[in-house]
N, CA, C and O atoms as a GROMACS GRO file, in nm:
protein
  644
    1UNK      N    1   0.082  -0.120   0.000
    1UNK     CA    2   0.000   0.000   0.000
    1UNK      C    3   0.086   0.126   0.000
    1UNK      O    4   0.045   0.229  -0.053
    2UNK      N    5   0.203   0.120   0.057
    2UNK     CA    6   0.291   0.235   0.063
    2UNK      C    7   0.374   0.251  -0.064
    2UNK      O    8   0.447   0.348  -0.079
    3UNK      N    9   0.361   0.155  -0.154
    3UNK     CA   10   0.438   0.162  -0.278
    3UNK      C   11   0.584   0.126  -0.260
    3UNK      O   12   0.669   0.167  -0.338
    4UNK      N   13   0.612   0.049  -0.158
    4UNK     CA   14   0.748   0.009  -0.126
    4UNK      C   15   0.758  -0.143  -0.141
    4UNK      O   16   0.674  -0.217  -0.088
    5UNK      N   17   0.858  -0.188  -0.212
    5UNK     CA   18   0.876  -0.332  -0.228
    5UNK      C   19   0.917  -0.397  -0.097
    5UNK      O   20   0.981  -0.336  -0.012
    6UNK      N   21   0.879  -0.523  -0.083
    6UNK     CA   22   0.911  -0.598   0.038
    6UNK      C   23   1.061  -0.600   0.063
    6UNK      O   24   1.106  -0.579   0.176
    7UNK      N   25   1.138  -0.625  -0.040
    7UNK     CA   26   1.284  -0.629  -0.025
    7UNK      C   27   1.340  -0.495   0.019
    7UNK      O   28   1.430  -0.488   0.103
    8UNK      N   29   1.285  -0.388  -0.037
    8UNK     CA   30   1.330  -0.253   0.002
    8UNK      C   31   1.297  -0.226   0.148
    8UNK      O   32   1.379  -0.170   0.221
    9UNK      N   33   1.178  -0.268   0.192
    9UNK     CA   34   1.138  -0.251   0.331
    9UNK      C   35   1.243  -0.313   0.423
    9UNK      O   36   1.286  -0.250   0.520
   10UNK      N   37   1.284  -0.435   0.393
   10UNK     CA   38   1.379  -0.505   0.480
   10UNK      C   39   1.521  -0.449   0.471
   10UNK      O   40   1.607  -0.486   0.551
   11UNK      N   41   1.547  -0.359   0.376
   11UNK     CA   42   1.674  -0.285   0.377
   11UNK      C   43   1.676  -0.186   0.493
   11UNK      O   44   1.782  -0.150   0.544
   12UNK      N   45   1.558  -0.141   0.534
   12UNK     CA   46   1.547  -0.039   0.638
   12UNK      C   47   1.509  -0.096   0.775
   12UNK      O   48   1.553  -0.046   0.878
   13UNK      N   49   1.428  -0.200   0.775
   13UNK     CA   50   1.380  -0.258   0.901
   13UNK      C   51   1.392  -0.410   0.893
   13UNK      O   52   1.361  -0.471   0.791
   14UNK      N   53   1.438  -0.468   1.002
   14UNK     CA   54   1.454  -0.613   1.003
   14UNK      C   55   1.320  -0.686   1.019
   14UNK      O   56   1.310  -0.805   0.990
   15UNK      N   57   1.216  -0.612   1.065
   15UNK     CA   58   1.084  -0.672   1.081
   15UNK      C   59   0.978  -0.562   1.091
   15UNK      O   60   1.010  -0.445   1.110
   16UNK      N   61   0.852  -0.603   1.077
   16UNK     CA   62   0.742  -0.508   1.095
   16UNK      C   63   0.739  -0.458   1.239
   16UNK      O   64   0.702  -0.344   1.266
   17UNK      N   65   0.779  -0.544   1.332
   17UNK     CA   66   0.782  -0.505   1.473
   17UNK      C   67   0.882  -0.392   1.497
   17UNK      O   68   0.855  -0.300   1.574
   18UNK      N   69   0.997  -0.399   1.430
   18UNK     CA   70   1.098  -0.293   1.445
   18UNK      C   71   1.044  -0.160   1.393
   18UNK      O   72   1.069  -0.056   1.452
   19UNK      N   73   0.970  -0.165   1.282
   19UNK     CA   74   0.909  -0.044   1.228
   19UNK      C   75   0.808   0.011   1.328
   19UNK      O   76   0.806   0.131   1.355
   20UNK      N   77   0.723  -0.078   1.383
   20UNK     CA   78   0.625  -0.032   1.481
   20UNK      C   79   0.694   0.032   1.601
   20UNK      O   80   0.651   0.137   1.648
   21UNK      N   81   0.800  -0.030   1.651
   21UNK     CA   82   0.871   0.024   1.767
   21UNK      C   83   0.927   0.163   1.737
   21UNK      O   84   0.924   0.251   1.823
   22UNK      N   85   0.978   0.181   1.616
   22UNK     CA   86   1.030   0.312   1.579
   22UNK      C   87   0.918   0.416   1.574
   22UNK      O   88   0.934   0.528   1.621
   23UNK      N   89   0.805   0.377   1.518
   23UNK     CA   90   0.689   0.468   1.513
   23UNK      C   91   0.641   0.498   1.654
   23UNK      O   92   0.609   0.613   1.686
   24UNK      N   93   0.636   0.396   1.739
   24UNK     CA   94   0.593   0.415   1.878
   24UNK      C   95   0.684   0.515   1.948
   24UNK      O   96   0.637   0.608   2.014
   25UNK      N   97   0.814   0.497   1.934
   25UNK     CA   98   0.909   0.588   1.999
   25UNK      C   99   0.890   0.731   1.951
   25UNK      O  100   0.894   0.825   2.030
   26UNK      N  101   0.870   0.748   1.821
   26UNK     CA  102   0.852   0.882   1.765
   26UNK      C  103   0.723   0.945   1.817
   26UNK      O  104   0.722   1.062   1.854
   27UNK      N  105   0.615   0.868   1.821
   27UNK     CA  106   0.488   0.919   1.874
   27UNK      C  107   0.502   0.956   2.022
   27UNK      O  108   0.446   1.056   2.067
   28UNK      N  109   0.576   0.876   2.097
   28UNK     CA  110   0.600   0.905   2.238
   28UNK      C  111   0.679   1.035   2.253
   28UNK      O  112   0.648   1.117   2.340
   29UNK      N  113   0.778   1.053   2.169
   29UNK     CA  114   0.857   1.176   2.172
   29UNK      C  115   0.770   1.297   2.139
   29UNK      O  116   0.781   1.402   2.203
   30UNK      N  117   0.683   1.284   2.040
   30UNK     CA  118   0.592   1.393   2.002
   30UNK      C  119   0.500   1.428   2.119
   30UNK      O  120   0.478   1.546   2.148
   31UNK      N  121   0.446   1.326   2.185
   31UNK     CA  122   0.359   1.349   2.301
   31UNK      C  123   0.434   1.423   2.410
   31UNK      O  124   0.384   1.522   2.464
   32UNK      N  125   0.554   1.377   2.442
   32UNK     CA  126   0.630   1.441   2.550
   32UNK      C  127   0.662   1.587   2.516
   32UNK      O  128   0.655   1.674   2.603
   33UNK      N  129   0.698   1.614   2.391
   33UNK     CA  130   0.726   1.753   2.351
   33UNK      C  131   0.601   1.839   2.363
   33UNK      O  132   0.609   1.953   2.407
   34UNK      N  133   0.486   1.784   2.325
   34UNK     CA  134   0.363   1.864   2.336
   34UNK      C  135   0.327   1.890   2.482
   34UNK      O  136   0.275   1.997   2.514
   35UNK      N  137   0.356   1.796   2.569
   35UNK     CA  138   0.330   1.816   2.712
   35UNK      C  139   0.419   1.929   2.764
   35UNK      O  140   0.372   2.021   2.831
   36UNK      N  141   0.547   1.922   2.733
   36UNK     CA  142   0.642   2.025   2.778
   36UNK      C  143   0.600   2.163   2.727
   36UNK      O  144   0.611   2.262   2.800
   37UNK      N  145   0.554   2.169   2.602
   37UNK     CA  146   0.514   2.296   2.543
   37UNK      C  147   0.383   2.350   2.599
   37UNK      O  148   0.362   2.471   2.598
   38UNK      N  149   0.296   2.263   2.647
   38UNK     CA  150   0.164   2.308   2.690
   38UNK      C  151   0.153   2.335   2.841
   38UNK      O  152   0.056   2.394   2.886
   39UNK      N  153   0.251   2.292   2.917
   39UNK     CA  154   0.247   2.311   3.062
   39UNK      C  155   0.331   2.433   3.099
   39UNK      O  156   0.441   2.453   3.048
   40UNK      N  157   0.277   2.514   3.189
   40UNK     CA  158   0.351   2.629   3.239
   40UNK      C  159   0.450   2.580   3.346
   40UNK      O  160   0.415   2.566   3.463
   41UNK      N  161   0.572   2.556   3.303
   41UNK     CA  162   0.674   2.503   3.395
   41UNK      C  163   0.720   2.607   3.497
   41UNK      O  164   0.786   2.573   3.595
   42UNK      N  165   0.685   2.732   3.474
   42UNK     CA  166   0.722   2.839   3.567
   42UNK      C  167   0.616   2.862   3.674
   42UNK      O  168   0.631   2.951   3.758
   43UNK      N  169   0.511   2.784   3.672
   43UNK     CA  170   0.406   2.796   3.772
   43UNK      C  171   0.467   2.778   3.910
   43UNK      O  172   0.554   2.694   3.929
   44UNK      N  173   0.421   2.856   4.006
   44UNK     CA  174   0.476   2.850   4.142
   44UNK      C  175   0.425   2.732   4.224
   44UNK      O  176   0.471   2.709   4.336
   45UNK      N  177   0.332   2.657   4.168
   45UNK     CA  178   0.275   2.543   4.241
   45UNK      C  179   0.322   2.412   4.179
   45UNK      O  180   0.265   2.367   4.080
   46UNK      N  181   0.424   2.350   4.237
   46UNK     CA  182   0.473   2.222   4.183
   46UNK      C  183   0.364   2.116   4.172
   46UNK      O  184   0.363   2.039   4.076
   47UNK      N  185   0.274   2.111   4.269
   47UNK     CA  186   0.168   2.010   4.266
   47UNK      C  187   0.082   2.026   4.142
   47UNK      O  188   0.042   1.927   4.080
   48UNK      N  189   0.053   2.149   4.104
   48UNK     CA  190  -0.028   2.177   3.986
   48UNK      C  191   0.045   2.131   3.859
   48UNK      O  192  -0.015   2.068   3.772
   49UNK      N  193   0.172   2.162   3.851
   49UNK     CA  194   0.252   2.123   3.734
   49UNK      C  195   0.261   1.971   3.724
   49UNK      O  196   0.239   1.914   3.617
   50UNK      N  197   0.292   1.906   3.835
   50UNK     CA  198   0.305   1.759   3.835
   50UNK      C  199   0.174   1.692   3.795
   50UNK      O  200   0.173   1.599   3.714
   51UNK      N  201   0.064   1.738   3.852
   51UNK     CA  202  -0.067   1.681   3.822
   51UNK      C  203  -0.100   1.700   3.674
   51UNK      O  204  -0.148   1.608   3.608
   52UNK      N  205  -0.075   1.820   3.622
   52UNK     CA  206  -0.105   1.848   3.481
   52UNK      C  207  -0.022   1.760   3.387
   52UNK      O  208  -0.074   1.709   3.288
   53UNK      N  209   0.105   1.743   3.418
   53UNK     CA  210   0.191   1.657   3.335
   53UNK      C  211   0.140   1.514   3.336
   53UNK      O  212   0.133   1.449   3.232
   54UNK      N  213   0.105   1.463   3.453
   54UNK     CA  214   0.056   1.326   3.464
   54UNK      C  215  -0.074   1.307   3.385
   54UNK      O  216  -0.090   1.208   3.314
   55UNK      N  217  -0.166   1.402   3.398
   55UNK     CA  218  -0.293   1.390   3.328
   55UNK      C  219  -0.276   1.401   3.177
   55UNK      O  220  -0.339   1.327   3.102
   56UNK      N  221  -0.192   1.494   3.132
   56UNK     CA  222  -0.168   1.508   2.989
   56UNK      C  223  -0.102   1.382   2.931
   56UNK      O  224  -0.135   1.340   2.820
   57UNK      N  225  -0.010   1.324   3.005
   57UNK     CA  226   0.054   1.202   2.958
   57UNK      C  227  -0.047   1.089   2.947
   57UNK      O  228  -0.051   1.018   2.846
   58UNK      N  229  -0.128   1.072   3.049
   58UNK     CA  230  -0.228   0.965   3.049
   58UNK      C  231  -0.329   0.985   2.936
   58UNK      O  232  -0.358   0.890   2.863
   59UNK      N  233  -0.381   1.105   2.920
   59UNK     CA  234  -0.479   1.128   2.814
   59UNK      C  235  -0.415   1.115   2.677
   59UNK      O  236  -0.478   1.066   2.583
   60UNK      N  237  -0.290   1.159   2.664
   60UNK     CA  238  -0.220   1.145   2.536
   60UNK      C  239  -0.196   1.000   2.499
   60UNK      O  240  -0.211   0.963   2.382
   61UNK      N  241  -0.161   0.919   2.595
   61UNK     CA  242  -0.140   0.776   2.571
   61UNK      C  243  -0.272   0.710   2.530
   61UNK      O  244  -0.274   0.626   2.440
   62UNK      N  245  -0.380   0.747   2.597
   62UNK     CA  246  -0.509   0.683   2.570
   62UNK      C  247  -0.573   0.730   2.440
   62UNK      O  248  -0.653   0.657   2.381
   63UNK      N  249  -0.539   0.850   2.393
   63UNK     CA  250  -0.604   0.903   2.273
   63UNK      C  251  -0.528   0.871   2.144
   63UNK      O  252  -0.581   0.893   2.035
   64UNK      N  253  -0.407   0.822   2.154
   64UNK     CA  254  -0.326   0.792   2.037
   64UNK      C  255  -0.328   0.640   2.014
   64UNK      O  256  -0.282   0.564   2.099
   65UNK      N  257  -0.382   0.595   1.899
   65UNK     CA  258  -0.395   0.450   1.878
   65UNK      C  259  -0.261   0.376   1.880
   65UNK      O  260  -0.256   0.259   1.918
   66UNK      N  261  -0.155   0.442   1.842
   66UNK     CA  262  -0.023   0.377   1.845
   66UNK      C  263   0.027   0.369   1.988
   66UNK      O  264   0.071   0.263   2.032
   67UNK      N  265   0.020   0.479   2.061
   67UNK     CA  266   0.066   0.480   2.200
   67UNK      C  267  -0.023   0.394   2.289
   67UNK      O  268   0.023   0.342   2.390
   68UNK      N  269  -0.148   0.381   2.252
   68UNK     CA  270  -0.240   0.298   2.331
   68UNK      C  271  -0.199   0.152   2.330
   68UNK      O  272  -0.239   0.075   2.417
   69UNK      N  273  -0.120   0.112   2.231
   69UNK     CA  274  -0.069  -0.025   2.226
   69UNK      C  275   0.020  -0.058   2.346
   69UNK      O  276   0.049  -0.174   2.372
   70UNK      N  277   0.063   0.045   2.420
   70UNK     CA  278   0.139   0.026   2.544
   70UNK      C  279   0.061  -0.065   2.638
   70UNK      O  280   0.121  -0.138   2.717
   71UNK      N  281  -0.073  -0.060   2.629
   71UNK     CA  282  -0.159  -0.138   2.718
   71UNK      C  283  -0.186  -0.279   2.665
   71UNK      O  284  -0.248  -0.359   2.735
   72UNK      N  285  -0.142  -0.310   2.545
   72UNK     CA  286  -0.154  -0.444   2.489
   72UNK      C  287  -0.035  -0.525   2.542
   72UNK      O  288   0.080  -0.495   2.511
   73UNK      N  289  -0.063  -0.627   2.621
   73UNK     CA  290   0.043  -0.698   2.693
   73UNK      C  291   0.152  -0.750   2.600
   73UNK      O  292   0.271  -0.739   2.631
   74UNK      N  293   0.113  -0.807   2.485
   74UNK     CA  294   0.213  -0.862   2.392
   74UNK      C  295   0.302  -0.751   2.337
   74UNK      O  296   0.424  -0.766   2.329
   75UNK      N  297   0.240  -0.640   2.301
   75UNK     CA  298   0.316  -0.527   2.248
   75UNK      C  299   0.402  -0.466   2.359
   75UNK      O  300   0.518  -0.433   2.337
   76UNK      N  301   0.344  -0.452   2.479
   76UNK     CA  302   0.417  -0.393   2.591
   76UNK      C  303   0.545  -0.470   2.620
   76UNK      O  304   0.650  -0.409   2.640
   77UNK      N  305   0.537  -0.602   2.621
   77UNK     CA  306   0.658  -0.679   2.654
   77UNK      C  307   0.766  -0.657   2.550
   77UNK      O  308   0.885  -0.654   2.583
   78UNK      N  309   0.727  -0.642   2.423
   78UNK     CA  310   0.826  -0.613   2.318
   78UNK      C  311   0.882  -0.472   2.334
   78UNK      O  312   1.002  -0.450   2.317
   79UNK      N  313   0.794  -0.378   2.366
   79UNK     CA  314   0.840  -0.239   2.387
   79UNK      C  315   0.936  -0.233   2.506
   79UNK      O  316   1.042  -0.170   2.498
   80UNK      N  317   0.898  -0.299   2.614
   80UNK     CA  318   0.982  -0.299   2.734
   80UNK      C  319   1.119  -0.358   2.704
   80UNK      O  320   1.221  -0.304   2.746
   81UNK      N  321   1.121  -0.468   2.631
   81UNK     CA  322   1.247  -0.532   2.594
   81UNK      C  323   1.329  -0.438   2.505
   81UNK      O  324   1.449  -0.424   2.525
   82UNK      N  325   1.264  -0.376   2.409
   82UNK     CA  326   1.333  -0.284   2.319
   82UNK      C  327   1.392  -0.166   2.395
   82UNK      O  328   1.506  -0.128   2.373
   83UNK      N  329   1.312  -0.110   2.486
   83UNK     CA  330   1.360   0.005   2.563
   83UNK      C  331   1.479  -0.033   2.650
   83UNK      O  332   1.576   0.042   2.659
   84UNK      N  333   1.471  -0.149   2.715
   84UNK     CA  334   1.582  -0.186   2.802
   84UNK      C  335   1.705  -0.228   2.722
   84UNK      O  336   1.818  -0.203   2.764
   85UNK      N  337   1.683  -0.292   2.608
   85UNK     CA  338   1.797  -0.335   2.527
   85UNK      C  339   1.874  -0.218   2.467
   85UNK      O  340   1.996  -0.219   2.464
   86UNK      N  341   1.802  -0.118   2.421
   86UNK     CA  342   1.865  -0.009   2.346
   86UNK      C  343   1.877   0.120   2.425
   86UNK      O  344   1.921   0.221   2.370
   87UNK      N  345   1.839   0.119   2.552
   87UNK     CA  346   1.843   0.238   2.636
   87UNK      C  347   1.776   0.355   2.564
   87UNK      O  348   1.838   0.459   2.540
   88UNK      N  349   1.650   0.335   2.531
   88UNK     CA  350   1.575   0.432   2.452
   88UNK      C  351   1.536   0.554   2.536
   88UNK      O  352   1.470   0.645   2.485
   89UNK      N  353   1.575   0.557   2.660
   89UNK     CA  354   1.546   0.674   2.742
   89UNK      C  355   1.592   0.801   2.670
   89UNK      O  356   1.536   0.909   2.691
   90UNK      N  357   1.694   0.789   2.587
   90UNK     CA  358   1.747   0.905   2.516
   90UNK      C  359   1.644   0.968   2.423
   90UNK      O  360   1.654   1.087   2.394
   91UNK      N  361   1.544   0.890   2.376
   91UNK     CA  362   1.441   0.947   2.290
   91UNK      C  363   1.367   1.061   2.358
   91UNK      O  364   1.334   1.161   2.294
   92UNK      N  365   1.342   1.047   2.486
   92UNK     CA  366   1.269   1.150   2.558
   92UNK      C  367   1.357   1.210   2.668
   92UNK      O  368   1.308   1.259   2.769
   93UNK      N  369   1.486   1.204   2.647
   93UNK     CA  370   1.580   1.254   2.747
   93UNK      C  371   1.562   1.404   2.770
   93UNK      O  372   1.585   1.453   2.881
   94UNK      N  373   1.521   1.477   2.665
   94UNK     CA  374   1.499   1.620   2.681
   94UNK      C  375   1.398   1.645   2.792
   94UNK      O  376   1.412   1.740   2.869
   95UNK      N  377   1.295   1.560   2.800
   95UNK     CA  378   1.192   1.576   2.902
   95UNK      C  379   1.250   1.544   3.039
   95UNK      O  380   1.221   1.613   3.138
   96UNK      N  381   1.330   1.440   3.046
   96UNK     CA  382   1.396   1.404   3.171
   96UNK      C  383   1.482   1.521   3.219
   96UNK      O  384   1.478   1.558   3.337
   97UNK      N  385   1.561   1.578   3.128
   97UNK     CA  386   1.647   1.692   3.164
   97UNK      C  387   1.565   1.810   3.216
   97UNK      O  388   1.600   1.870   3.318
   98UNK      N  389   1.456   1.841   3.146
   98UNK     CA  390   1.372   1.955   3.187
   98UNK      C  391   1.316   1.933   3.326
   98UNK      O  392   1.324   2.021   3.411
   99UNK      N  393   1.260   1.815   3.350
   99UNK     CA  394   1.198   1.790   3.480
   99UNK      C  395   1.301   1.767   3.590
   99UNK      O  396   1.274   1.798   3.706
  100UNK      N  397   1.415   1.714   3.556
  100UNK     CA  398   1.521   1.700   3.657
  100UNK      C  399   1.562   1.837   3.707
  100UNK      O  400   1.576   1.858   3.827
  101UNK      N  401   1.583   1.930   3.615
  101UNK     CA  402   1.621   2.067   3.654
  101UNK      C  403   1.509   2.135   3.732
  101UNK      O  404   1.535   2.207   3.829
  102UNK      N  405   1.386   2.114   3.690
  102UNK     CA  406   1.271   2.173   3.758
  102UNK      C  407   1.259   2.120   3.900
  102UNK      O  408   1.235   2.197   3.994
  103UNK      N  409   1.276   1.991   3.917
  103UNK     CA  410   1.268   1.931   4.051
  103UNK      C  411   1.380   1.984   4.139
  103UNK      O  412   1.357   2.017   4.255
  104UNK      N  413   1.502   1.993   4.085
  104UNK     CA  414   1.614   2.049   4.162
  104UNK      C  415   1.585   2.193   4.203
  104UNK      O  416   1.615   2.233   4.316
  105UNK      N  417   1.526   2.271   4.113
  105UNK     CA  418   1.491   2.411   4.142
  105UNK      C  419   1.389   2.416   4.255
  105UNK      O  420   1.405   2.492   4.351
  106UNK      N  421   1.283   2.335   4.243
  106UNK     CA  422   1.180   2.333   4.348
  106UNK      C  423   1.239   2.290   4.481
  106UNK      O  424   1.201   2.343   4.586
  107UNK      N  425   1.332   2.195   4.478
  107UNK     CA  426   1.396   2.152   4.602
  107UNK      C  427   1.477   2.266   4.664
  107UNK      O  428   1.469   2.288   4.784
  108UNK      N  429   1.552   2.336   4.583
  108UNK     CA  430   1.633   2.450   4.631
  108UNK      C  431   1.543   2.558   4.690
  108UNK      O  432   1.578   2.620   4.791
  109UNK      N  433   1.428   2.581   4.627
  109UNK     CA  434   1.335   2.684   4.673
  109UNK      C  435   1.248   2.638   4.790
  109UNK      O  436   1.169   2.715   4.843
  110UNK      N  437   1.263   2.511   4.830
  110UNK     CA  438   1.185   2.459   4.942
  110UNK      C  439   1.040   2.429   4.907
  110UNK      O  440   0.956   2.416   4.996
  111UNK      N  441   1.010   2.417   4.778
  111UNK     CA  442   0.872   2.390   4.736
  111UNK      C  443   0.839   2.241   4.738
  111UNK      O  444   0.722   2.204   4.748
  112UNK      N  445   0.941   2.157   4.728
  112UNK     CA  446   0.922   2.013   4.744
  112UNK      C  447   1.035   1.960   4.830
  112UNK      O  448   1.136   2.027   4.851
  113UNK      N  449   1.016   1.840   4.880
  113UNK     CA  450   1.114   1.781   4.970
  113UNK      C  451   1.251   1.774   4.904
  113UNK      O  452   1.264   1.738   4.787
  114UNK      N  453   1.352   1.809   4.981
  114UNK     CA  454   1.489   1.802   4.928
  114UNK      C  455   1.569   1.687   4.990
  114UNK      O  456   1.689   1.674   4.966
  115UNK      N  457   1.502   1.606   5.068
  115UNK     CA  458   1.569   1.491   5.128
  115UNK      C  459   1.557   1.366   5.041
  115UNK      O  460   1.604   1.259   5.079
  116UNK      N  461   1.495   1.381   4.924
  116UNK     CA  462   1.480   1.271   4.830
  116UNK      C  463   1.553   1.308   4.703
  116UNK      O  464   1.534   1.418   4.650
  117UNK      N  465   1.636   1.219   4.653
  117UNK     CA  466   1.712   1.243   4.532
  117UNK      C  467   1.617   1.270   4.414
  117UNK      O  468   1.515   1.202   4.400
  118UNK      N  469   1.650   1.367   4.331
  118UNK     CA  470   1.563   1.403   4.219
  118UNK      C  471   1.540   1.285   4.125
  118UNK      O  472   1.434   1.276   4.064
  119UNK      N  473   1.638   1.195   4.112
  119UNK     CA  474   1.620   1.078   4.026
  119UNK      C  475   1.512   0.985   4.082
  119UNK      O  476   1.435   0.926   4.006
  120UNK      N  477   1.507   0.974   4.213
  120UNK     CA  478   1.404   0.892   4.276
  120UNK      C  479   1.267   0.956   4.256
  120UNK      O  480   1.168   0.886   4.233
  121UNK      N  481   1.259   1.087   4.265
  121UNK     CA  482   1.133   1.158   4.242
  121UNK      C  483   1.085   1.132   4.099
  121UNK      O  484   0.967   1.105   4.078
  122UNK      N  485   1.175   1.141   4.002
  122UNK     CA  486   1.138   1.111   3.864
  122UNK      C  487   1.091   0.966   3.851
  122UNK      O  488   1.000   0.937   3.774
  123UNK      N  489   1.154   0.876   3.925
  123UNK     CA  490   1.116   0.735   3.919
  123UNK      C  491   0.976   0.712   3.976
  123UNK      O  492   0.904   0.624   3.930
  124UNK      N  493   0.935   0.792   4.076
  124UNK     CA  494   0.798   0.781   4.128
  124UNK      C  495   0.697   0.805   4.016
  124UNK      O  496   0.600   0.730   4.002
  125UNK      N  497   0.721   0.910   3.937
  125UNK     CA  498   0.628   0.943   3.830
  125UNK      C  499   0.634   0.841   3.716
  125UNK      O  500   0.533   0.813   3.652
  126UNK      N  501   0.751   0.789   3.691
  126UNK     CA  502   0.764   0.683   3.591
  126UNK      C  503   0.684   0.560   3.636
  126UNK      O  504   0.619   0.493   3.556
  127UNK      N  505   0.691   0.530   3.766
  127UNK     CA  506   0.617   0.415   3.819
  127UNK      C  507   0.467   0.435   3.803
  127UNK      O  508   0.396   0.340   3.768
  128UNK      N  509   0.417   0.555   3.827
  128UNK     CA  510   0.274   0.581   3.811
  128UNK      C  511   0.233   0.563   3.666
  128UNK      O  512   0.128   0.506   3.637
  129UNK      N  513   0.316   0.611   3.574
  129UNK     CA  514   0.286   0.597   3.431
  129UNK      C  515   0.285   0.449   3.393
  129UNK      O  516   0.198   0.405   3.318
  130UNK      N  517   0.381   0.374   3.442
  130UNK     CA  518   0.394   0.233   3.404
  130UNK      C  519   0.294   0.141   3.472
  130UNK      O  520   0.276   0.027   3.429
  131UNK      N  521   0.231   0.187   3.577
  131UNK     CA  522   0.134   0.104   3.647
  131UNK      C  523   0.015   0.071   3.558
  131UNK      O  524  -0.055  -0.028   3.581
  132UNK      N  525  -0.008   0.153   3.456
  132UNK     CA  526  -0.116   0.127   3.360
  132UNK      C  527  -0.108  -0.012   3.300
  132UNK      O  528  -0.211  -0.071   3.266
  133UNK      N  529   0.011  -0.064   3.287
  133UNK     CA  530   0.027  -0.194   3.222
  133UNK      C  531  -0.015  -0.309   3.314
  133UNK      O  532  -0.012  -0.425   3.273
  134UNK      N  533  -0.055  -0.278   3.435
  134UNK     CA  534  -0.095  -0.382   3.531
  134UNK      C  535  -0.240  -0.366   3.576
  134UNK      O  536  -0.276  -0.408   3.686
  135UNK      N  537  -0.321  -0.305   3.492
  135UNK     CA  538  -0.462  -0.282   3.526
  135UNK      C  539  -0.533  -0.410   3.567
  135UNK      O  540  -0.603  -0.413   3.668
  136UNK      N  541  -0.515  -0.516   3.489
  136UNK     CA  542  -0.590  -0.639   3.516
  136UNK      C  543  -0.546  -0.702   3.649
  136UNK      O  544  -0.629  -0.757   3.721
  137UNK      N  545  -0.418  -0.694   3.681
  137UNK     CA  546  -0.372  -0.752   3.808
  137UNK      C  547  -0.422  -0.670   3.926
  137UNK      O  548  -0.452  -0.726   4.032
  138UNK      N  549  -0.432  -0.539   3.909
  138UNK     CA  550  -0.478  -0.450   4.016
  138UNK      C  551  -0.629  -0.464   4.032
  138UNK      O  552  -0.681  -0.464   4.144
  139UNK      N  553  -0.696  -0.476   3.921
  139UNK     CA  554  -0.843  -0.482   3.919
  139UNK      C  555  -0.895  -0.362   3.844
  139UNK      O  556  -0.884  -0.248   3.889
  140UNK      N  557  -0.952  -0.388   3.728
  140UNK     CA  558  -1.001  -0.281   3.641
  140UNK      C  559  -1.097  -0.189   3.716
  140UNK      O  560  -1.096  -0.068   3.695
  141UNK      N  561  -1.180  -0.247   3.802
  141UNK     CA  562  -1.281  -0.166   3.872
  141UNK      C  563  -1.219  -0.065   3.967
  141UNK      O  564  -1.280   0.038   3.996
  142UNK      N  565  -1.098  -0.092   4.016
  142UNK     CA  566  -1.033  -0.001   4.110
  142UNK      C  567  -0.928   0.089   4.044
  142UNK      O  568  -0.885   0.189   4.101
  143UNK      N  569  -0.890   0.052   3.924
  143UNK     CA  570  -0.773   0.115   3.864
  143UNK      C  571  -0.779   0.267   3.855
  143UNK      O  572  -0.684   0.333   3.897
  144UNK      N  573  -0.886   0.327   3.803
  144UNK     CA  574  -0.884   0.475   3.793
  144UNK      C  575  -0.866   0.542   3.929
  144UNK      O  576  -0.793   0.641   3.941
  145UNK      N  577  -0.931   0.488   4.031
  145UNK     CA  578  -0.917   0.545   4.165
  145UNK      C  579  -0.775   0.528   4.218
  145UNK      O  580  -0.717   0.620   4.276
  146UNK      N  581  -0.720   0.411   4.197
  146UNK     CA  582  -0.583   0.384   4.244
  146UNK      C  583  -0.485   0.477   4.177
  146UNK      O  584  -0.396   0.532   4.243
  147UNK      N  585  -0.499   0.495   4.048
  147UNK     CA  586  -0.410   0.585   3.975
  147UNK      C  587  -0.421   0.727   4.028
  147UNK      O  588  -0.320   0.793   4.051
  148UNK      N  589  -0.542   0.774   4.047
  148UNK     CA  590  -0.562   0.909   4.102
  148UNK      C  591  -0.502   0.924   4.241
  148UNK      O  592  -0.434   1.022   4.270
  149UNK      N  593  -0.529   0.826   4.327
  149UNK     CA  594  -0.478   0.834   4.464
  149UNK      C  595  -0.325   0.824   4.468
  149UNK      O  596  -0.260   0.897   4.543
  150UNK      N  597  -0.268   0.736   4.389
  150UNK     CA  598  -0.121   0.726   4.387
  150UNK      C  599  -0.059   0.858   4.344
  150UNK      O  600   0.037   0.905   4.406
  151UNK      N  601  -0.114   0.917   4.238
  151UNK     CA  602  -0.064   1.047   4.196
  151UNK      C  603  -0.079   1.151   4.305
  151UNK      O  604   0.014   1.228   4.332
  152UNK      N  605  -0.195   1.154   4.368
  152UNK     CA  606  -0.220   1.249   4.476
  152UNK      C  607  -0.125   1.225   4.594
  152UNK      O  608  -0.070   1.320   4.649
  153UNK      N  609  -0.106   1.100   4.632
  153UNK     CA  610  -0.019   1.068   4.745
  153UNK      C  611   0.126   1.108   4.717
  153UNK      O  612   0.195   1.162   4.804
  154UNK      N  613   0.170   1.082   4.596
  154UNK     CA  614   0.308   1.119   4.560
  154UNK      C  615   0.324   1.270   4.564
  154UNK      O  616   0.419   1.322   4.622
  155UNK      N  617   0.230   1.340   4.502
  155UNK     CA  618   0.238   1.486   4.498
  155UNK      C  619   0.233   1.544   4.640
  155UNK      O  620   0.314   1.630   4.674
  156UNK      N  621   0.139   1.498   4.721
  156UNK     CA  622   0.129   1.547   4.859
  156UNK      C  623   0.254   1.512   4.938
  156UNK      O  624   0.304   1.594   5.015
  157UNK      N  625   0.304   1.390   4.919
  157UNK     CA  626   0.424   1.348   4.991
  157UNK      C  627   0.546   1.432   4.953
  157UNK      O  628   0.635   1.454   5.036
  158UNK      N  629   0.551   1.477   4.830
  158UNK     CA  630   0.665   1.559   4.785
  158UNK      C  631   0.651   1.705   4.823
  158UNK      O  632   0.751   1.774   4.844
  159UNK      N  633   0.527   1.753   4.832
  159UNK     CA  634   0.509   1.897   4.857
  159UNK      C  635   0.485   1.929   5.004
  159UNK      O  636   0.479   2.046   5.041
  160UNK      N  637   0.473   1.828   5.088
  160UNK     CA  638   0.461   1.853   5.232
  160UNK      C  639   0.600   1.874   5.290
  160UNK      O  640   0.662   1.782   5.342
  161UNK      N  641   0.646   1.996   5.281
  161UNK     CA  642   0.783   2.027   5.326
  161UNK      C  643   0.780   2.082   5.467
  161UNK      O  644   0.885   2.115   5.523
   0.00000   0.00000   0.00000
């Protein structure tokens, strides 16, 4: 359908899965850039910024058919393997850098706890994002509430200085 011969395709990608993974990574990068551009990172309320970033990420993942495949267990396991094998964190490293600096700034200003390493704080939010892949084990009926409460608990725990 794309007007590309099968042999030519395999000159660029070793499999259809590799092509999908590349598209997934690019879509993820686009989502992260749009989040960074749409959130007021200079807002004086860290809790507001953190909550907005989490909600935008969740809604972006759910509204994009490619990114929504993150919730497909078979696809997720391949994505997870690909990310760990190739250290794909670099795809969205710009976002990590931005939020790492923002967290350090908030810590210096006393707006969030400074007794927790900024990398661990970033890992809390990564954990909340990744918990989506365990909806069935948690219980679909409880999942939205659990996600909201976990986000709220993390934010409150970080901003209670």
